[in-house]
N, C-alpha and C positions, 0 to 999 in steps of 0.2 A: 356446515360447521358442526363440530362435535364439542359439547361442553363436558369437561371432565371435572366432576366434583371430588375434591381431594381434601384430606385433613390439612389444616393450616400449614403452609409451606414456609420454612425459614428462609431468610435472606441468603444465607450461605448455600442452601439447596438450589434456590433460583439462580444464583450466580454460577454454580457448578453446571446446571442444566444449560444455561445460555452459552457458557464457554464450550461445552461439549458440542452443542448444536453448531456453533461457529466453526469449530475445528473440523467437524464432519462435513458440513454443507457450505461453508463460506458464509458471508453475511452481506446482504444488500442493505439491511437496516437492523439495528439493535438499539432499543431505547429502554431506559430504566428511569422511573420517576419516584422520587422520595417526597411525596406530598407537595408537588409543585417545583421541586428542585431536581434537575436532571443529574444522574450519576454517570459520568463518563467512564469508559472502560479502564482508563489509566488510574481511576480512583477506587476500583473494586476492592483493593486490599484494605481500604479503610473499614469496609464492612467485614471482610474475611477475618481480620485480626481481633474483632470484638470477641470477648469471652461470653459464652452462652448464646442461646438463640436470640435473634432479633427479628423484628417484623416491620422494619422501616420502609421497605419497598412497597409502594402503593399500587404500582402498575408496571408492566413491562410489555414490550412487543419485539418480535423477531421475525425476520423475513430472510430466507437464504438467498445466496447469489443467483440461483436458477429460478427464483420466485415460484416454486412449486407448492409452497404452503406458507401459512402464517401461524404463529403461536403468540397468544397474548393472555394477559391476566389483568383484571382490575379489581382490587380488593373491595369487598363490600357488596358486590353484585352477585349475590347468591339467592337461591330460592327462599321465599318467605318462611318455609318450614325448616330451613337450616339456619343456625345461628352463625353470623359472619365472624364471630369471635373464634369459631372452631373450624370453619371451612373456607376454602378458596375455590374459585372456578378457573381452570386453565382452559382456554379455548383453542382448538386446533381447527384450522380452516384450510383444507387442501384446495389447490387451484383446480377447477373443474377440468378433467381430462388430461391433467399434466402430472399426475402422480399415480404410481402403480401400487398394488397391494404390498409388495415387498418393502418399498420405501415407507409406506404408511405404518407398517408394523414395527419398523426400526424406531 
């Protein structure tokens, strides 16, 4: 598993990333949590049409149709030395032996 420490990611950026992953790889599972309330795909526009950045998404997970990798994020789970107000961790977990370097770099 690879932990990617990134500057705080807006909800719109997360939705764009998940939509692109789904279009490119299909989706076996895609889940978004707004602090205990699931956000179904048919309600993404509720977040997208908000003016300005929002940070309502507390966690997400994605698994493509071929199950070669998982991507997930859970806000607040950052290193003690990093302030969770400014950073997120996006976790990329390739299925052992089922993904090649080219697909990984995509």
